[in-house]
N, C-alpha and C positions, 0 to 999 in steps of 0.2 A: 503495500499498499505506500503511494506516495506521501511523503512529508510534507505539509501545508504550513510554511511560515507564519506565524502571528503577525496580523497588522495592526500595527499602531496608529490611532487615530490622534493626530495633534492638530490643534486649530491654531495658526500662527497668531491669528488676530488678537487672542487674549493677551498676548506678550509684546505686541507690538505699540511702539510708541508713534502715534500720528504725526506724521509730517506734514508740513503745509504744502498744499498742493502746488505744482509749478505748470504753468502753461506748457502745452505740447506744440510741436512744430505746427500743428494743424489750426491751432489757435492763435498763433502770431499772425500779425499783420503782415502785409508784404514788406513795409517799411522797416519792421522789427526782423524779419528774415534777411533782407539785405544788410541792416545794421549789425547782424551777426556776422556777416563775411569780413568786417574791418576789425582790425584789431582795437581792444577797448582803449589803449593808449592815446592812438592816433583820432578816435571819436571823442575821448576828454579832452585832447587839444583845441580840436575844432570847435567843439560846442563852445569852450572857455572862451576863446578868442572871439569868436562869433556873437558872444554874449557881450562882450567888451565893446564891440561897435555899434554906437547909437544911432549914428548919421552917417552913412557912406557917402552920401551925396550932400551937397550945399544946397541953398535956395536956387542957383544958377543952374543946378546941374554937373556942376564940375566934381570930382573924385576929393573927396577931404583926405587927410592923413588916416583918419580910421578906416577909410575906404581902402587906402592902400595896406593896409594893415590886414583886411581880410583877404585881399588878393595875395598877400605872404602867407597867409595861415593856410589856403589851400595849396600852396606851391610846397611850403614846409610838410604839411602832411602828405603829400603825393611824394616827395622824397624819403618820408618815413616810413612808407608803406613798403619801398624796396630795401631800406635798412632793417625794418623790423623781419620782413620775408627772408632776408640773408642771414639774419642773426638766428632766426628760429630754424632754418635748414641746416646751419653748420650745427647749433646744437643737437639737432634730430640726425645728423649726417645722412643729409639726404642732398644729391647733387640738384636737383630740380627747385629753384627757386624763384626763378624768372616768371613762370606761369602763375605762380602763387601771389607775387608781387603783382603782377599786372591784374589778376581778379581783385585783389585789394584796391587797386586805384580805380579799376571801373566800378566796383561796389561804393567805394567813397564818392564818386563823381555822380552817381544814379542817386546816392541819398542825399548830396548837397543839393541837387537839383529838387529831389523831392520835398525836402524840409524847408523849401524857400529860404536858403541861406542869404545873407546881408549880399554877398559876394555877386550874388546873380544882378543886383542893382548896379554895382560898378561897371558890370559889363554890358548894362542897359536890356536885360532879358528878364520877362516875366514869366514864371514857369507857367506852362499848360497844364492844367491837373489832369486831363485826360491822357497828355503824353507821359506825365510824371506817373501814373498809374501802368501805363504800357510797358514803360522801362522798368518799372519794380517787376512787374509779374514774368517779363520776358527773361530777366536776369535771374530771377527767383527758379524759374523753369529750366532753362538752359545752363546755368553756373554748374550744376550738377553733373551734366553731360562730360564736362572737360577734365580729362585726366593727364598730367603728364606721363610721358614715356620715360622710363628708365634704362638708358644702355649699359648693358653688362660691363663691368669695369674690369680689365684682365688683372689679376693678383700678380704681384712681382714674387711672391713668395708661394710655391707650389704647394707647400705644406698646409697653407690656410685656406685654399682654394677649396669650395664646395664640392665634395666628390660625388656624384649621383649613381646608383646603381645600374649596372648595363640593363638597356631595355629588351625586352624578348623582340625576335624577329617579328614583322607583321605577315600574315598570311597573303 
């Protein structure tokens, strides 16, 4: 006669500590999803500088010094995207960092456009809400399809190379 193992019934909910509910990706707005692609440090820099700019243009429509600060903030954040991507790639020992940096930059620019940043007034552009929404949706959908291709690097030390078992012949 076969032996049947005793089944133990244990309700994990009795001992669980209720955690605050986090929003899932489905519950995030498109603007929040795009913001997730940008490193938090860069978002913090941009939001801080954007909040300092009160009047990017004067009454005559000329760019004020504050307006130039907003332009420089965008340039600094774009450069920071490349620096952060390079540093993260070096720490993770991943050779493909340019694609990630480009994704950071594209996400940053779409996010700046969608949030109606003050720098847009400096360049004389009023965001179109429908275009803003279309950019957010398109980026969110298609950004996940991009994946960097890593070329295998030949090892200088043959003992450290990964040795795969021989493959059986195919019929």
